[in-house]
N, CA, C and O atoms as CSV, one atom per row, in Angstrom:
chain,resi,resn,atom,element,x,y,z
A,1,UNK,N,N,164.494,66.771,80.468
A,1,UNK,CA,C,165.814,65.768,80.548
A,1,UNK,C,C,166.572,66.037,81.635
A,1,UNK,O,O,166.777,67.212,81.939
A,2,UNK,N,N,167.071,65.053,82.343
A,2,UNK,CA,C,167.573,65.028,83.551
A,2,UNK,C,C,169.143,64.104,83.498
A,2,UNK,O,O,169.364,63.029,82.940
A,3,UNK,N,N,170.048,64.954,84.272
A,3,UNK,CA,C,171.048,64.371,83.964
A,3,UNK,C,C,171.740,64.183,85.455
A,3,UNK,O,O,171.293,64.707,86.475
A,4,UNK,N,N,172.974,63.295,85.391
A,4,UNK,CA,C,173.411,63.190,86.657
A,4,UNK,C,C,174.784,63.734,87.163
A,4,UNK,O,O,175.828,63.461,86.570
A,5,UNK,N,N,174.740,64.629,88.446
A,5,UNK,CA,C,176.216,64.965,88.546
A,5,UNK,C,C,176.483,63.846,90.127
A,5,UNK,O,O,175.541,63.268,90.669
A,6,UNK,N,N,177.492,63.782,90.469
A,6,UNK,CA,C,177.784,62.465,91.820
A,6,UNK,C,C,178.983,63.093,92.421
A,6,UNK,O,O,179.717,63.955,91.938
A,7,UNK,N,N,179.032,62.574,93.418
A,7,UNK,CA,C,180.506,62.585,94.129
A,7,UNK,C,C,180.771,61.502,95.041
A,7,UNK,O,O,179.793,61.245,95.742
A,8,UNK,N,N,181.835,60.750,95.264
A,8,UNK,CA,C,181.999,59.346,95.468
A,8,UNK,C,C,182.955,59.717,96.234
A,8,UNK,O,O,183.808,60.556,95.945
A,9,UNK,N,N,182.806,58.749,97.860
A,9,UNK,CA,C,184.142,58.474,98.760
A,9,UNK,C,C,184.008,60.227,99.495
A,9,UNK,O,O,185.101,60.792,99.520
A,10,UNK,N,N,182.991,60.948,99.975
A,10,UNK,CA,C,182.884,61.529,100.934
A,10,UNK,C,C,183.474,61.013,102.492
A,10,UNK,O,O,182.673,60.498,103.272
A,11,UNK,N,N,184.642,61.154,102.807
A,11,UNK,CA,C,184.970,60.631,104.300
A,11,UNK,C,C,184.440,61.161,105.413
A,11,UNK,O,O,185.012,62.229,105.634
A,12,UNK,N,N,183.889,61.004,105.956
A,12,UNK,CA,C,183.600,61.618,107.276
A,12,UNK,C,C,183.921,61.427,108.942
A,12,UNK,O,O,183.101,60.625,109.388
A,13,UNK,N,N,184.694,61.826,109.824
A,13,UNK,CA,C,184.332,61.156,111.207
A,13,UNK,C,C,183.209,62.017,111.796
A,13,UNK,O,O,183.158,63.244,111.873
A,14,UNK,N,N,182.475,61.257,112.124
A,14,UNK,CA,C,181.040,61.814,112.988
A,14,UNK,C,C,180.560,60.983,113.946
A,14,UNK,O,O,180.851,59.801,113.765
A,15,UNK,N,N,179.977,61.209,114.817
A,15,UNK,CA,C,179.533,60.554,116.191
A,15,UNK,C,C,178.213,60.309,116.014
A,15,UNK,O,O,177.436,60.642,116.910
A,16,UNK,N,N,177.685,59.628,114.719
A,16,UNK,CA,C,176.600,58.996,114.665
A,16,UNK,C,C,176.291,57.745,115.405
A,16,UNK,O,O,177.348,57.358,115.904
A,17,UNK,N,N,175.381,56.995,115.678
A,17,UNK,CA,C,174.935,55.386,116.024
A,17,UNK,C,C,174.274,55.492,117.324
A,17,UNK,O,O,174.192,56.480,118.053
A,18,UNK,N,N,173.796,54.262,117.501
A,18,UNK,CA,C,173.190,54.228,118.705
A,18,UNK,C,C,173.708,54.033,119.913
A,18,UNK,O,O,172.984,53.955,120.906
A,19,UNK,N,N,174.749,53.952,119.957
A,19,UNK,CA,C,175.563,53.295,121.247
A,19,UNK,C,C,176.549,54.454,121.606
A,19,UNK,O,O,177.120,55.137,120.755
A,20,UNK,N,N,176.699,54.615,123.056
A,20,UNK,CA,C,177.134,55.624,123.738
A,20,UNK,C,C,178.662,55.964,123.183
A,20,UNK,O,O,179.140,57.098,123.185
A,21,UNK,N,N,179.346,54.761,122.703
A,21,UNK,CA,C,180.992,54.527,122.308
A,21,UNK,C,C,180.775,55.278,121.169
A,21,UNK,O,O,181.608,56.156,120.944
A,22,UNK,N,N,179.785,55.134,120.335
A,22,UNK,CA,C,179.844,55.600,118.936
A,22,UNK,C,C,179.935,57.411,119.109
A,22,UNK,O,O,180.732,58.193,118.590
A,23,UNK,N,N,178.894,57.645,119.957
A,23,UNK,CA,C,178.652,59.267,120.334
A,23,UNK,C,C,179.972,59.977,121.033
A,23,UNK,O,O,180.243,61.171,120.903
A,24,UNK,N,N,180.671,59.114,121.724
A,24,UNK,CA,C,181.939,59.581,122.662
A,24,UNK,C,C,182.728,59.542,121.414
A,24,UNK,O,O,183.089,60.643,120.999
A,25,UNK,N,N,183.131,58.320,120.611
A,25,UNK,CA,C,184.390,58.168,120.172
A,25,UNK,C,C,184.241,58.689,118.869
A,25,UNK,O,O,185.179,59.407,118.523
A,26,UNK,N,N,183.087,58.496,117.822
A,26,UNK,CA,C,182.785,58.932,116.925
A,26,UNK,C,C,183.291,57.677,115.581
A,26,UNK,O,O,183.660,56.569,115.971
A,27,UNK,N,N,183.275,57.840,114.755
A,27,UNK,CA,C,184.081,56.732,113.705
A,27,UNK,C,C,183.717,57.161,112.252
A,27,UNK,O,O,182.750,57.905,112.085
A,28,UNK,N,N,184.584,56.645,111.008
A,28,UNK,CA,C,184.399,56.768,109.775
A,28,UNK,C,C,183.025,56.408,109.207
A,28,UNK,O,O,182.300,55.474,109.550
A,29,UNK,N,N,182.788,57.454,108.151
A,29,UNK,CA,C,181.345,57.184,107.699
A,29,UNK,C,C,181.789,57.703,106.164
A,29,UNK,O,O,182.590,58.628,106.026
A,30,UNK,N,N,181.173,56.999,105.018
A,30,UNK,CA,C,181.759,57.383,104.055
A,30,UNK,C,C,180.360,57.758,103.044
A,30,UNK,O,O,179.358,57.069,103.233
A,31,UNK,N,N,180.317,58.666,102.158
A,31,UNK,CA,C,179.036,59.119,101.681
A,31,UNK,C,C,179.351,59.098,100.063
A,31,UNK,O,O,180.375,59.556,99.555
A,32,UNK,N,N,178.127,58.396,99.271
A,32,UNK,CA,C,178.358,58.542,97.793
A,32,UNK,C,C,177.155,59.271,97.560
A,32,UNK,O,O,176.198,59.050,98.302
A,33,UNK,N,N,177.062,60.089,96.663
A,33,UNK,CA,C,175.999,61.335,96.523
A,33,UNK,C,C,175.817,61.267,95.215
A,33,UNK,O,O,176.839,61.062,94.560
A,34,UNK,N,N,174.359,61.428,94.373
A,34,UNK,CA,C,174.072,61.661,93.124
A,34,UNK,C,C,172.788,62.637,93.261
A,34,UNK,O,O,171.967,62.628,94.178
A,35,UNK,N,N,172.813,63.447,92.172
A,35,UNK,CA,C,171.884,64.427,92.045
A,35,UNK,C,C,171.642,64.850,90.607
A,35,UNK,O,O,172.523,65.263,89.853
A,36,UNK,N,N,170.119,64.680,90.247
A,36,UNK,CA,C,169.616,64.775,89.080
A,36,UNK,C,C,168.892,66.378,88.682
A,36,UNK,O,O,168.117,67.096,89.314
A,37,UNK,N,N,169.515,66.518,87.413
A,37,UNK,CA,C,168.875,67.910,87.234
A,37,UNK,C,C,169.529,68.320,85.396
A,37,UNK,O,O,170.554,68.000,84.794
A,38,UNK,N,N,168.650,68.925,85.129
A,38,UNK,CA,C,168.854,69.053,83.653
A,38,UNK,C,C,170.250,70.192,83.571
A,38,UNK,O,O,170.174,71.325,84.049
A,39,UNK,N,N,171.241,69.767,83.024
A,39,UNK,CA,C,172.274,70.628,83.114
A,39,UNK,C,C,172.147,71.049,81.478
A,39,UNK,O,O,172.977,71.889,81.130
A,40,UNK,N,N,171.441,70.688,80.683
A,40,UNK,CA,C,171.972,71.607,79.060
A,40,UNK,C,C,171.670,73.086,79.166
A,40,UNK,O,O,172.111,73.612,78.144
A,41,UNK,N,N,171.123,73.962,79.938
A,41,UNK,CA,C,171.274,75.350,79.872
A,41,UNK,C,C,172.545,75.811,80.620
A,41,UNK,O,O,173.103,76.848,80.262
A,42,UNK,N,N,173.049,75.030,81.710
A,42,UNK,CA,C,174.626,75.264,82.115
A,42,UNK,C,C,175.654,75.191,81.234
A,42,UNK,O,O,176.643,75.923,81.199
A,43,UNK,N,N,175.283,73.927,80.246
A,43,UNK,CA,C,176.554,73.185,79.304
A,43,UNK,C,C,176.158,74.662,78.095
A,43,UNK,O,O,177.163,75.142,77.571
A,44,UNK,N,N,175.201,75.119,77.817
A,44,UNK,CA,C,175.025,75.682,76.431
A,44,UNK,C,C,175.347,76.907,76.635
A,44,UNK,O,O,175.673,77.579,75.657
A,45,UNK,N,N,175.336,77.550,78.061
A,45,UNK,CA,C,176.134,78.988,78.334
A,45,UNK,C,C,177.313,79.158,79.062
A,45,UNK,O,O,177.941,80.166,79.388
A,46,UNK,N,N,177.536,77.617,79.305
A,46,UNK,CA,C,179.076,77.302,80.165
A,46,UNK,C,C,178.794,78.179,81.225
A,46,UNK,O,O,179.049,79.362,80.998
A,47,UNK,N,N,178.383,77.926,82.208
A,47,UNK,CA,C,177.723,78.992,83.283
A,47,UNK,C,C,177.399,78.341,84.516
A,47,UNK,O,O,176.310,77.827,84.773
A,48,UNK,N,N,178.366,78.387,85.241
A,48,UNK,CA,C,178.084,77.741,86.718
A,48,UNK,C,C,176.848,78.163,87.518
A,48,UNK,O,O,176.339,77.415,88.353
A,49,UNK,N,N,176.506,79.059,87.312
A,49,UNK,CA,C,175.481,79.708,87.976
A,49,UNK,C,C,173.852,78.665,87.982
A,49,UNK,O,O,173.018,78.481,88.869
A,50,UNK,N,N,173.951,78.173,86.584
A,50,UNK,CA,C,172.802,77.411,86.013
A,50,UNK,C,C,173.125,75.566,86.334
A,50,UNK,O,O,172.644,74.644,85.675
A,51,UNK,N,N,173.918,75.459,87.338
A,51,UNK,CA,C,174.060,73.792,87.792
A,51,UNK,C,C,173.987,74.063,89.217
A,51,UNK,O,O,173.915,75.197,89.689
A,52,UNK,N,N,174.007,72.995,89.880
A,52,UNK,CA,C,174.426,72.852,91.084
A,52,UNK,C,C,175.530,72.150,91.376
A,52,UNK,O,O,175.423,70.934,91.533
A,53,UNK,N,N,176.672,72.731,91.488
A,53,UNK,CA,C,178.263,72.391,91.675
A,53,UNK,C,C,178.423,71.288,93.108
A,53,UNK,O,O,177.747,71.203,94.133
A,54,UNK,N,N,179.687,70.500,92.604
A,54,UNK,CA,C,179.700,69.398,93.713
A,54,UNK,C,C,180.145,70.112,94.857
A,54,UNK,O,O,179.849,69.539,95.905
A,55,UNK,N,N,180.792,71.234,94.996
A,55,UNK,CA,C,181.217,71.816,96.423
A,55,UNK,C,C,179.969,72.585,97.142
A,55,UNK,O,O,180.207,73.360,98.068
A,56,UNK,N,N,178.552,72.339,96.666
A,56,UNK,CA,C,178.055,73.035,97.302
A,56,UNK,C,C,177.140,71.692,97.882
A,56,UNK,O,O,176.385,71.829,98.844
A,57,UNK,N,N,177.265,70.721,97.355
A,57,UNK,CA,C,176.654,69.282,97.786
A,57,UNK,C,C,177.689,68.675,98.817
A,57,UNK,O,O,177.468,68.142,99.904
A,58,UNK,N,N,178.731,68.881,98.247
A,58,UNK,CA,C,180.066,68.553,99.536
A,58,UNK,C,C,179.778,69.322,100.660
A,58,UNK,O,O,179.768,68.731,101.739
A,59,UNK,N,N,179.544,70.508,100.635
A,59,UNK,CA,C,179.273,71.057,102.048
A,59,UNK,C,C,178.283,70.799,102.615
A,59,UNK,O,O,178.451,70.996,103.819
A,60,UNK,N,N,176.882,70.300,102.293
A,60,UNK,CA,C,175.950,69.848,102.437
A,60,UNK,C,C,176.111,68.827,103.255
A,60,UNK,O,O,175.589,68.832,104.370
A,61,UNK,N,N,176.703,68.025,102.902
A,61,UNK,CA,C,177.024,66.551,103.561
A,61,UNK,C,C,177.537,66.474,105.002
A,61,UNK,O,O,177.156,65.847,105.990
A,62,UNK,N,N,179.087,67.808,104.645
A,62,UNK,CA,C,179.391,68.027,105.982
A,62,UNK,C,C,178.550,68.898,106.794
A,62,UNK,O,O,178.566,68.724,108.012
A,63,UNK,N,N,177.998,69.586,106.414
A,63,UNK,CA,C,176.882,70.537,107.304
A,63,UNK,C,C,176.092,69.506,107.965
A,63,UNK,O,O,176.109,69.485,109.196
A,64,UNK,N,N,175.428,68.681,107.349
A,64,UNK,CA,C,174.295,68.040,107.819
A,64,UNK,C,C,175.177,67.333,108.773
A,64,UNK,O,O,175.058,67.703,109.941
A,65,UNK,N,N,175.924,66.520,108.566
A,65,UNK,CA,C,176.690,65.334,109.604
A,65,UNK,C,C,176.971,65.913,110.866
A,65,UNK,O,O,176.551,65.444,111.923
A,66,UNK,N,N,177.722,66.994,110.763
A,66,UNK,CA,C,177.914,68.011,111.699
A,66,UNK,C,C,177.136,68.329,112.571
A,66,UNK,O,O,177.574,68.308,113.722
A,67,UNK,N,N,175.785,68.715,112.357
A,67,UNK,CA,C,174.939,69.470,112.749
A,67,UNK,C,C,174.054,68.800,113.703
A,67,UNK,O,O,173.291,69.534,114.330
A,68,UNK,N,N,174.019,67.684,113.903
A,68,UNK,CA,C,173.353,66.814,114.661
A,68,UNK,C,C,173.772,65.568,114.745
A,68,UNK,O,O,174.526,65.121,113.881
A,69,UNK,N,N,173.340,64.792,115.826
A,69,UNK,CA,C,173.894,63.568,116.266
A,69,UNK,C,C,172.626,62.643,115.550
A,69,UNK,O,O,171.466,62.964,115.808
A,70,UNK,N,N,172.874,61.624,114.750
A,70,UNK,CA,C,171.778,60.926,114.211
A,70,UNK,C,C,171.758,59.583,114.924
A,70,UNK,O,O,172.870,59.290,115.364
A,71,UNK,N,N,170.824,58.698,115.158
A,71,UNK,CA,C,170.987,57.167,115.533
A,71,UNK,C,C,171.038,56.404,114.719
A,71,UNK,O,O,171.693,55.385,114.936
A,72,UNK,N,N,170.471,56.554,113.642
A,72,UNK,CA,C,170.646,55.847,112.511
A,72,UNK,C,C,170.642,56.279,111.029
A,72,UNK,O,O,169.882,57.089,110.498
A,73,UNK,N,N,171.624,55.588,110.482
A,73,UNK,CA,C,171.867,55.865,109.035
A,73,UNK,C,C,171.071,56.754,108.379
A,73,UNK,O,O,171.398,57.834,107.889
A,74,UNK,N,N,169.434,55.945,108.415
A,74,UNK,CA,C,168.563,56.236,107.361
A,74,UNK,C,C,168.036,57.680,107.780
A,74,UNK,O,O,167.731,58.508,106.920
A,75,UNK,N,N,167.956,57.906,108.971
A,75,UNK,CA,C,167.726,59.483,109.290
A,75,UNK,C,C,168.891,60.665,109.048
A,75,UNK,O,O,168.659,61.871,109.132
A,76,UNK,N,N,170.193,60.067,108.731
A,76,UNK,CA,C,171.028,61.320,108.456
A,76,UNK,C,C,170.849,61.059,107.154
A,76,UNK,O,O,170.278,62.065,106.733
A,77,UNK,N,N,171.057,59.995,105.885
A,77,UNK,CA,C,170.627,60.050,104.590
A,77,UNK,C,C,169.556,60.809,104.295
A,77,UNK,O,O,169.556,61.470,103.257
A,78,UNK,N,N,168.444,60.826,105.198
A,78,UNK,CA,C,167.030,61.530,104.758
A,78,UNK,C,C,167.669,62.998,104.904
A,78,UNK,O,O,167.209,63.833,104.124
A,79,UNK,N,N,168.395,63.310,105.555
A,79,UNK,CA,C,168.319,64.795,106.056
A,79,UNK,C,C,169.200,65.345,104.973
A,79,UNK,O,O,168.910,66.447,104.506
A,80,UNK,N,N,170.339,64.634,104.487
A,80,UNK,CA,C,171.338,65.223,103.468
A,80,UNK,C,C,170.493,65.280,102.280
A,80,UNK,O,O,170.458,66.323,101.627
A,81,UNK,N,N,169.671,64.059,101.868
A,81,UNK,CA,C,168.696,64.222,100.710
A,81,UNK,C,C,167.594,65.538,100.653
A,81,UNK,O,O,167.441,66.322,99.716
A,82,UNK,N,N,167.030,65.520,101.692
A,82,UNK,CA,C,165.873,66.416,101.916
A,82,UNK,C,C,166.784,67.898,102.136
A,82,UNK,O,O,166.237,68.901,101.675
A,83,UNK,N,N,167.766,68.036,102.627
A,83,UNK,CA,C,168.365,69.666,102.365
A,83,UNK,C,C,168.675,70.022,100.855
A,83,UNK,O,O,168.288,70.993,100.205
A,84,UNK,N,N,169.484,68.961,100.479
A,84,UNK,CA,C,169.837,69.059,98.897
A,84,UNK,C,C,168.613,69.421,98.171
A,84,UNK,O,O,168.775,70.447,97.510
A,85,UNK,N,N,167.514,68.940,98.087
A,85,UNK,CA,C,166.163,69.389,97.475
A,85,UNK,C,C,165.476,70.464,98.146
A,85,UNK,O,O,164.399,70.782,97.641
A,86,UNK,N,N,165.873,71.127,99.220
A,86,UNK,CA,C,165.266,72.055,99.608
A,86,UNK,C,C,166.016,73.087,99.141
A,86,UNK,O,O,165.542,74.056,98.547
A,87,UNK,N,N,167.266,72.908,99.404
A,87,UNK,CA,C,168.270,74.163,98.808
A,87,UNK,C,C,168.313,74.461,97.272
A,87,UNK,O,O,168.325,75.626,96.874
A,88,UNK,N,N,168.330,73.711,96.668
A,88,UNK,CA,C,168.126,73.749,95.310
A,88,UNK,C,C,167.148,73.119,94.197
A,88,UNK,O,O,167.251,72.020,93.652
A,89,UNK,N,N,166.153,74.129,94.004
A,89,UNK,CA,C,165.089,73.899,93.116
A,89,UNK,C,C,165.438,73.351,91.605
A,89,UNK,O,O,164.444,73.210,90.892
A,90,UNK,N,N,166.485,73.078,91.117
A,90,UNK,CA,C,167.084,72.588,89.761
A,90,UNK,C,C,167.132,71.350,90.023
A,90,UNK,O,O,167.277,70.616,89.045
A,91,UNK,N,N,167.023,70.667,91.466
A,91,UNK,CA,C,167.429,69.236,91.709
A,91,UNK,C,C,166.240,68.304,91.727
A,91,UNK,O,O,165.481,68.257,92.695
A,92,UNK,N,N,166.099,67.626,90.736
A,92,UNK,CA,C,165.001,66.541,90.595
A,92,UNK,C,C,164.740,65.744,91.586
A,92,UNK,O,O,163.675,65.691,92.200
A,93,UNK,N,N,166.186,64.776,91.864
A,93,UNK,CA,C,165.932,63.658,92.443
A,93,UNK,C,C,167.631,63.794,92.814
A,93,UNK,O,O,168.498,64.336,92.129
A,94,UNK,N,N,167.786,63.027,94.286
A,94,UNK,CA,C,168.864,62.498,94.694
A,94,UNK,C,C,168.883,61.402,95.541
A,94,UNK,O,O,167.889,61.106,96.205
A,95,UNK,N,N,170.011,60.712,95.589
A,95,UNK,CA,C,170.496,59.337,95.812
A,95,UNK,C,C,171.500,59.697,96.806
A,95,UNK,O,O,172.342,60.541,96.501
A,96,UNK,N,N,171.509,59.147,97.979
A,96,UNK,CA,C,172.344,59.121,99.037
A,96,UNK,C,C,172.874,57.797,99.392
A,96,UNK,O,O,172.106,56.890,99.713
A,97,UNK,N,N,174.031,57.655,99.356
A,97,UNK,CA,C,174.515,55.934,100.036
A,97,UNK,C,C,175.414,56.215,100.988
A,97,UNK,O,O,176.311,56.999,100.680
A,98,UNK,N,N,175.388,55.656,102.336
A,98,UNK,CA,C,176.187,55.854,103.357
A,98,UNK,C,C,177.080,54.775,103.705
A,98,UNK,O,O,176.365,53.789,103.525
A,99,UNK,N,N,177.761,54.522,103.941
A,99,UNK,CA,C,178.806,53.611,104.407
A,99,UNK,C,C,179.325,53.913,105.922
A,99,UNK,O,O,179.828,54.936,106.387
A,100,UNK,N,N,178.948,52.346,106.675
A,100,UNK,CA,C,179.464,52.671,108.279
A,100,UNK,C,C,180.407,51.216,108.101
A,100,UNK,O,O,179.916,50.103,108.287
A,101,UNK,N,N,181.855,51.447,107.705
A,101,UNK,CA,C,182.577,50.297,107.513
A,101,UNK,C,C,182.893,49.484,109.046
A,101,UNK,O,O,183.265,48.318,109.181
A,102,UNK,N,N,182.613,50.510,110.141
A,102,UNK,CA,C,183.008,49.911,111.070
A,102,UNK,C,C,181.819,49.735,112.043
A,102,UNK,O,O,181.958,49.937,113.249
A,103,UNK,N,N,180.698,49.370,111.512
A,103,UNK,CA,C,179.668,49.179,112.537
A,103,UNK,C,C,179.885,48.318,113.720
A,103,UNK,O,O,180.860,47.566,113.705
A,104,UNK,N,N,179.120,48.336,114.711
A,104,UNK,CA,C,179.533,47.586,115.847
A,104,UNK,C,C,178.970,46.393,115.645
A,104,UNK,O,O,178.082,46.145,116.461
A,105,UNK,N,N,179.176,45.548,114.827
A,105,UNK,CA,C,178.308,44.417,114.868
A,105,UNK,C,C,179.465,42.927,114.972
A,105,UNK,O,O,180.450,42.902,114.233
A,106,UNK,N,N,179.218,41.906,115.840
A,106,UNK,CA,C,180.242,40.734,116.383
A,106,UNK,C,C,180.106,40.245,115.069
A,106,UNK,O,O,179.054,39.762,114.651
A,107,UNK,N,N,181.065,40.346,114.453
A,107,UNK,CA,C,181.538,39.496,112.955
A,107,UNK,C,C,182.445,39.843,112.239
A,107,UNK,O,O,183.155,40.739,112.694
A,108,UNK,N,N,182.700,39.432,111.213
A,108,UNK,CA,C,183.574,40.211,109.942
A,108,UNK,C,C,182.831,40.313,108.905
A,108,UNK,O,O,182.096,39.462,108.403
A,109,UNK,N,N,183.058,41.481,108.560
A,109,UNK,CA,C,182.102,42.029,107.204
A,109,UNK,C,C,182.798,43.218,106.919
A,109,UNK,O,O,183.378,43.831,107.815
A,110,UNK,N,N,182.792,43.622,105.671
A,110,UNK,CA,C,183.569,44.511,104.753
A,110,UNK,C,C,182.606,46.101,104.978
A,110,UNK,O,O,183.178,47.142,104.653
A,111,UNK,N,N,181.307,46.165,105.481
A,111,UNK,CA,C,180.494,47.104,104.920
A,111,UNK,C,C,179.523,47.053,105.277
A,111,UNK,O,O,178.941,45.979,105.121
A,112,UNK,N,N,178.732,48.291,106.022
A,112,UNK,CA,C,177.479,48.223,106.266
A,112,UNK,C,C,177.040,49.596,105.665
A,112,UNK,O,O,177.812,50.526,105.435
A,113,UNK,N,N,175.648,49.593,105.434
A,113,UNK,CA,C,175.426,51.019,105.225
A,113,UNK,C,C,173.392,51.194,104.643
A,113,UNK,O,O,172.620,50.298,104.984
A,114,UNK,N,N,173.030,52.038,104.065
A,114,UNK,CA,C,172.220,52.317,103.909
A,114,UNK,C,C,172.143,53.241,102.464
A,114,UNK,O,O,172.967,54.139,102.287
A,115,UNK,N,N,171.166,52.966,101.528
A,115,UNK,CA,C,170.792,53.869,100.260
A,115,UNK,C,C,169.404,54.524,99.998
A,115,UNK,O,O,168.455,53.791,100.275
A,116,UNK,N,N,169.105,55.737,99.529
A,116,UNK,CA,C,167.782,56.263,99.584
A,116,UNK,C,C,167.843,56.840,98.448
A,116,UNK,O,O,168.872,57.381,98.044
A,117,UNK,N,N,166.922,56.804,97.895
A,117,UNK,CA,C,166.444,58.101,96.776
A,117,UNK,C,C,165.049,58.700,96.827
A,117,UNK,O,O,163.943,58.159,96.818
A,118,UNK,N,N,165.393,59.875,96.880
A,118,UNK,CA,C,164.207,61.075,97.100
A,118,UNK,C,C,164.110,61.927,95.972
A,118,UNK,O,O,165.213,62.280,95.555
A,119,UNK,N,N,163.175,62.350,95.374
A,119,UNK,CA,C,162.996,63.033,94.322
A,119,UNK,C,C,161.984,63.970,94.499
A,119,UNK,O,O,161.086,63.559,95.234
A,120,UNK,N,N,161.834,65.114,94.057
A,120,UNK,CA,C,160.853,66.308,94.471
A,120,UNK,C,C,159.629,65.840,94.470
A,120,UNK,O,O,159.203,65.262,93.469
A,121,UNK,N,N,158.961,65.988,95.441
A,121,UNK,CA,C,157.563,65.409,95.784
A,121,UNK,C,C,157.221,64.217,96.142
A,121,UNK,O,O,156.184,63.591,95.924
A,122,UNK,N,N,158.491,63.845,96.907
A,122,UNK,CA,C,157.986,62.274,97.576
A,122,UNK,C,C,159.333,61.216,97.317
A,122,UNK,O,O,160.396,61.593,96.824
A,123,UNK,N,N,159.078,60.001,97.704
A,123,UNK,CA,C,160.089,58.991,97.940
A,123,UNK,C,C,159.811,58.416,96.487
A,123,UNK,O,O,158.756,58.297,95.865
A,124,UNK,N,N,161.107,58.105,96.167
A,124,UNK,CA,C,161.123,57.603,94.621
A,124,UNK,C,C,160.628,55.863,94.976
A,124,UNK,O,O,160.858,55.242,96.014
A,125,UNK,N,N,160.052,55.480,94.008
A,125,UNK,CA,C,159.555,54.025,93.956
A,125,UNK,C,C,160.744,53.215,93.279
A,125,UNK,O,O,161.464,53.494,92.321
A,126,UNK,N,N,160.684,51.982,94.222
A,126,UNK,CA,C,162.166,50.973,93.956
A,126,UNK,C,C,163.539,52.022,93.553
A,126,UNK,O,O,164.227,51.625,92.612
A,127,UNK,N,N,163.900,53.167,94.144
A,127,UNK,CA,C,165.230,53.730,93.980
A,127,UNK,C,C,165.492,54.228,92.424
A,127,UNK,O,O,166.564,54.483,91.875
A,128,UNK,N,N,163.827,54.290,91.780
A,128,UNK,CA,C,164.369,55.139,90.648
A,128,UNK,C,C,163.653,56.392,90.602
A,128,UNK,O,O,163.936,57.235,89.751
């Protein structure tokens, strides 16, 4: 059995991107993240130690984002997903969606971003 825990709308000010202005000034990024694990043991025992709590994953998002400048969102998303899977053996799958609402594009748009899904043992086919 696999259940989903999630965080929505984690806002970061970070210096990721291809262009020097992005590195110098930074910009806003928004991260949505889901992680799948069997929550039945934690629920049955009402035991926090048997799950992977929100604040642990929230801390990973901030740690990974602030620890390295990424040129592309795909690399940032991969690093976040990989860190969650490496640190928490209970997690079977993780989905990371990163929004870059102020991407340097000459045009009018609401949002730009990337979504990846990774599971223990490799890339998930078609995001499932």
